[in-house]
C-alpha positions in Angstrom: 106.0 91.6 89.4 104.8 94.6 91.2 107.5 97.1 92.3 107.0 99.1 95.6 107.6 102.2 93.6 105.0 101.0 90.9 101.6 102.2 90.6 100.4 98.7 88.8 99.4 97.6 92.2 96.0 98.7 92.2 93.5 96.9 92.1 90.6 97.3 89.5 87.4 95.7 89.6 86.7 92.2 91.1 90.4 91.8 91.3 91.6 90.9 95.1 95.4 89.8 96.3 95.4 86.1 97.2 97.7 84.1 98.9 100.1 81.0 96.7 102.2 78.7 98.8 104.9 77.2 97.2 107.1 74.3 97.3 110.0 74.5 99.5 112.7 77.4 98.2 110.3 77.3 95.0 109.4 81.1 95.7 111.3 82.3 92.5 110.0 79.3 90.5 106.7 79.6 91.1 106.6 83.3 90.6 108.1 83.3 87.2 106.0 80.5 86.3 102.8 82.6 87.4 104.3 85.9 85.5 104.6 83.9 82.1 100.6 83.0 82.4 100.3 86.8 82.6 99.6 86.8 86.3 100.6 89.7 88.5 102.7 88.7 91.7 104.2 90.0 94.5 106.9 88.4 96.9 108.1 90.5 99.5 111.9 90.0 100.4 114.1 90.7 103.5 118.1 91.1 103.7 119.5 88.1 105.1 122.8 87.6 106.3 124.4 83.8 105.4 127.8 82.6 106.6 129.2 80.6 104.6 132.6 78.9 104.6 133.7 81.9 107.2 132.3 84.3 104.8 129.2 86.4 105.7 127.2 87.7 102.6 124.0 89.5 102.5 121.6 88.2 100.4 117.6 88.7 99.5 115.0 86.1 101.2 111.6 85.6 100.7 109.5 87.7 103.9 107.5 85.2 104.1 109.2 81.6 103.2 106.8 79.7 101.0 104.5 82.1 100.2 104.0 84.7 97.5 100.9 87.1 96.4 99.2 87.1 93.2 96.1 89.2 92.2 93.0 87.3 90.7 89.7 88.2 89.7 88.1 84.9 90.5 85.3 85.5 88.0 87.4 86.5 85.4 90.5 84.4 85.5 91.4 81.0 85.4 92.5 80.4 88.9 92.6 76.5 88.5 95.7 76.1 86.8 97.5 78.5 89.6 97.9 75.1 91.8 99.2 73.4 88.9 102.1 76.0 88.1 105.5 74.8 88.5 107.1 75.5 92.1 103.0 76.0 93.3 102.1 73.5 96.0 98.1 75.1 96.4 96.9 78.7 96.4 95.3 79.3 100.2 91.6 78.3 100.3 88.3 78.8 102.3 86.4 75.8 101.4 86.3 75.5 97.7 87.5 79.0 97.1 90.4 81.1 97.3 90.9 82.9 100.9 91.8 86.6 99.9 94.1 88.7 102.1 92.0 91.6 103.7 92.2 95.0 101.9 95.6 97.2 102.6 98.0 94.2 103.6 99.4 93.6 100.7 99.3 97.3 99.5 101.3 98.1 102.8 103.6 95.5 102.1 104.4 97.3 98.4 104.4 100.5 99.9 107.2 99.8 102.1 109.3 98.2 99.8 111.7 98.6 97.6 112.0 98.6 93.3 113.3 95.0 93.9 110.7 94.2 96.6 112.8 94.3 99.7 110.9 95.2 102.9 112.2 98.2 104.7 109.5 98.5 107.4 111.7 100.1 110.0 112.5 103.3 107.8 108.9 103.9 108.5 108.3 103.5 112.4 108.3 106.7 114.4 108.8 106.4 118.7 105.1 107.0 119.7 103.6 106.2 116.9 101.0 103.0 116.0 102.2 99.5 114.9 100.6 96.4 114.0 102.6 93.0 114.9 103.5 90.8 112.5 104.6 88.0 113.8 104.7 86.0 116.9 102.1 85.1 119.6 100.6 88.8 119.4 100.2 88.7 115.7 97.5 91.5 113.9 97.6 93.1 117.4 97.6 97.1 118.0 100.5 98.2 119.7 102.2 101.7 120.5 105.7 101.9 119.8 107.9 103.0 122.6 111.2 102.4 121.5 113.5 101.3 118.5 117.5 100.9 118.8 120.3 100.7 116.5 120.1 96.8 116.7 116.9 96.4 115.0 115.4 95.7 118.3 112.1 97.7 119.6 109.8 97.6 122.3 106.1 98.2 122.4 103.2 98.7 124.2 100.1 96.3 124.2 96.9 96.6 125.4 96.0 93.3 126.9 93.0 92.6 128.9 93.1 96.7 129.7 96.5 96.6 131.0 99.4 97.8 129.2 102.1 95.4 128.9 105.9 95.9 127.5 107.2 93.8 124.7 110.3 93.5 123.1 110.5 92.0 119.5 113.0 92.7 116.6 111.8 95.6 114.2 110.9 93.5 111.4 108.5 92.1 113.6 106.2 95.5 113.2 104.4 97.7 110.8 103.9 101.3 111.0 100.0 101.8 111.2 97.4 104.9 111.5 95.5 104.8 114.6 92.9 102.7 113.2 95.1 99.7 112.0 95.7 100.5 108.3 98.8 101.2 106.2 99.8 104.9 107.1 101.8 105.0 103.7 99.9 103.5 101.2 96.2 104.3 103.3 94.5 105.5 99.9 95.2 102.3 98.0 92.2 100.6 99.4 
């Protein structure tokens, strides 16, 4: 597992981050089996409040249910064995080859996570600063953070067809970025 404070997420030579689609509720099992095969993985998590028998508890849950990230060098690694690992449904592919994650995306997530992989995207947000939308119909769009409230909601300004449009969403659906769309904290990790 790759921790946020670890410098071990730096990629060498032909290594790139790829996405593994897991079986339902199989993220942890898949990650353990892949790490037993000496693959480096990263599964971003979030804190989730669960109600059971009238009790509220906070648990760690995958930030991207049914997905985790893996480091592969397609020329060096036997990447086809990833698909036959317990807990794995398949590698995300483009044609007959695994599809790499755009550079900087996983590094930005790692930089925003603690040692256990729990993301704290809100801590890096600054009013007036640029953010990247992570979810919803405007996912991957750049916006300006206009307001952040105590309830964990944010208001952003999106540039749509030359007009600034206000939108309110959950703070976990945005990530701080630089003016060009790169990660602010881990920009040198590319």
